C-alpha positions as CSV (number, residue, x, y, z in Angstrom):
1,M,6.0,150.4,31.5
2,K,3.0,150.0,34.3
3,I,4.1,150.0,37.5
4,R,1.8,147.9,39.9
5,K,1.5,149.0,43.4
6,L,1.8,146.0,46.2
7,S,-0.7,145.8,49.5
8,E,1.2,145.3,52.4
9,S,0.0,142.0,53.2
10,E,1.6,141.1,49.5
11,S,5.3,143.0,50.3
12,K,5.7,140.9,53.3
13,I,8.3,138.5,52.7
14,E,8.6,135.1,54.7
15,L,11.5,133.2,55.3
16,Q,11.4,129.3,54.9
17,M,13.3,127.8,57.5
18,T,13.1,124.2,57.3
19,P,14.4,124.1,54.5
20,M,17.1,126.4,55.4
21,I,18.0,123.7,58.8
22,D,17.9,120.8,56.4
23,I,20.4,122.4,53.5
24,V,22.9,123.0,57.3
25,F,22.5,119.3,58.4
26,Q,22.9,118.5,55.2
27,L,26.4,120.6,54.8
28,L,27.6,119.3,58.4
29,V,26.9,115.7,57.6
30,F,28.8,116.1,54.4
31,F,31.8,117.5,56.1
32,I,31.7,115.2,58.7
33,M,31.9,112.1,56.6
34,T,34.4,113.4,54.4
35,F,37.2,114.7,57.5
36,K,40.4,113.1,57.6
37,I,42.4,112.6,60.3
38,V,45.6,112.8,59.5
39,P,49.0,113.0,62.2
40,Q,50.7,116.3,61.8
41,E,53.6,116.5,59.1
42,G,57.1,117.5,60.4
43,D,56.5,118.0,63.9
44,F,60.6,117.7,64.6
45,E,60.1,120.1,68.0
46,I,60.4,116.7,70.7
47,R,62.4,117.3,73.8
48,M,63.1,114.0,75.6
49,P,64.1,113.3,79.2
50,L,68.2,112.6,78.9
51,M,68.9,109.2,79.6
52,A,70.5,108.1,83.2
53,P,73.7,106.4,83.2
54,S,73.5,102.4,82.7
55,Q,73.0,100.2,86.1
56,S,73.9,97.2,84.5
57,S,76.4,95.1,85.8
58,N,77.3,93.3,82.7
59,P,78.7,96.2,80.7
60,E,78.6,96.1,76.6
61,S,80.6,99.0,75.5
62,V,82.8,97.2,72.9
63,L,84.0,100.0,70.9
64,P,83.4,100.1,67.0
65,L,85.6,98.4,64.5
66,R,86.7,101.7,62.3
67,I,86.8,100.2,58.9
68,R,88.8,103.0,56.8
69,L,88.8,102.8,52.7
70,T,91.1,104.8,50.8
71,Q,90.7,105.2,47.4
72,N,93.1,105.9,44.1
73,P,92.8,108.8,41.6
74,D,90.3,106.8,39.4
75,G,88.3,105.6,42.2
76,S,89.8,102.3,42.8
77,L,90.4,101.0,46.1
78,A,93.7,101.9,47.6
79,G,93.8,100.5,50.9
80,I,91.5,98.9,53.5
81,A,92.4,99.9,57.5
82,V,91.0,98.7,60.4
83,N,91.0,100.7,63.8
84,D,94.5,102.1,61.8
85,Q,95.6,98.7,61.1
86,A,96.2,97.8,57.0
87,L,94.9,95.3,55.8
88,R,95.9,93.4,52.2
89,D,92.0,92.9,50.7
90,F,88.4,91.5,52.0
91,T,89.7,88.1,52.6
92,E,91.8,89.6,55.0
93,L,89.2,92.3,56.4
94,R,86.5,88.8,57.1
95,E,89.4,87.1,59.0
96,F,89.8,90.3,61.0
97,V,86.9,90.4,61.9
98,I,86.0,87.2,62.7
99,S,89.0,86.6,64.8
100,Y,87.6,90.0,66.9
101,M,84.1,88.2,67.1
102,G,85.9,85.2,68.9
103,D,87.8,87.8,71.4
104,V,84.1,89.4,72.5
105,G,82.8,86.4,73.4
106,G,82.5,84.4,69.3
107,P,80.2,85.3,67.1
108,E,76.2,84.4,68.6
109,A,77.7,86.4,72.0
110,G,78.8,89.6,70.5
111,R,77.1,90.1,67.3
112,E,74.7,92.2,68.6
113,Q,77.9,93.9,71.0
114,V,79.9,94.9,68.0
115,E,79.8,97.8,65.9
116,V,81.1,98.7,62.5
117,E,81.4,102.3,61.1
118,I,82.5,101.8,57.2
119,D,84.5,105.4,55.9
120,A,84.7,105.3,52.7
121,D,86.2,107.9,50.9
122,Y,83.7,110.1,48.5
123,G,84.9,109.4,45.4
124,L,85.4,105.3,46.2
125,H,83.7,103.0,43.9
126,Y,80.5,102.1,45.4
127,E,81.5,98.4,44.3
128,Y,84.0,97.9,47.4
129,V,81.8,99.1,49.9
130,V,79.4,96.4,49.1
131,R,82.4,94.3,49.1
132,A,83.3,95.7,53.0
133,I,79.8,95.4,53.6
134,T,79.4,91.6,52.8
135,A,83.0,90.7,54.1
136,V,81.9,92.0,57.9
137,S,78.1,90.9,57.7
138,G,78.9,87.2,57.7
139,Y,80.1,84.4,55.1
140,R,78.9,81.1,54.2
141,D,80.6,77.8,56.0
142,K,82.4,75.6,53.4
143,A,82.2,72.7,55.3
144,T,78.1,72.4,56.0
145,G,77.0,75.4,53.7
146,Q,75.2,77.5,56.7
147,I,75.5,80.7,56.6
148,V,77.7,82.3,59.4
149,K,76.4,85.8,60.5
150,L,79.3,87.9,61.7
151,V,78.0,91.8,62.2
152,E,74.2,92.8,62.4
153,K,75.4,96.6,63.3
154,L,76.8,98.6,60.9
155,K,76.9,102.1,60.1
156,F,78.6,104.8,58.2
157,A,81.1,107.7,58.4
158,P,79.5,111.0,57.2
159,P,81.5,111.8,53.6
160,D,83.9,114.1,53.2
161,Q,82.9,117.1,50.4
162,P,84.3,115.5,47.1
163,P,87.4,117.2,46.5
164,A,87.6,120.7,44.7
165,Q,88.5,120.6,40.8
């Protein structure tokens, strides 16, 4: 094997800067074009200022209706109570809500003010909860066929733990 000796002028290596700059700019353009701005997820460290007391002259503080649905051991409905007043069925619940809405100022005025909280036992069949929601949210007027809305604000009490088995 013969080793060839290079002259000093041949051993000098030159770097071509123009192609390197072109590649860097192409990469820069690629990353700029593919960059997606995404809102930060999971940022729950929000500190809101405390709300000042309301200065309105028309108080809208209507106590919420608390509907308690209890269950039998087999999951069927055992009883209905509204603010600790026992009711027989969902028709009586609807009549109670209609009379309560009349006390508040009529269905149109009280619909935004009245809030219903449904507290159901853990093992109660879901159909009874749906029937309670149907009873308080509105009904169809038999004379005119129009839908009459009653309560628009519904919330659910946190469920109790299931009974230990």
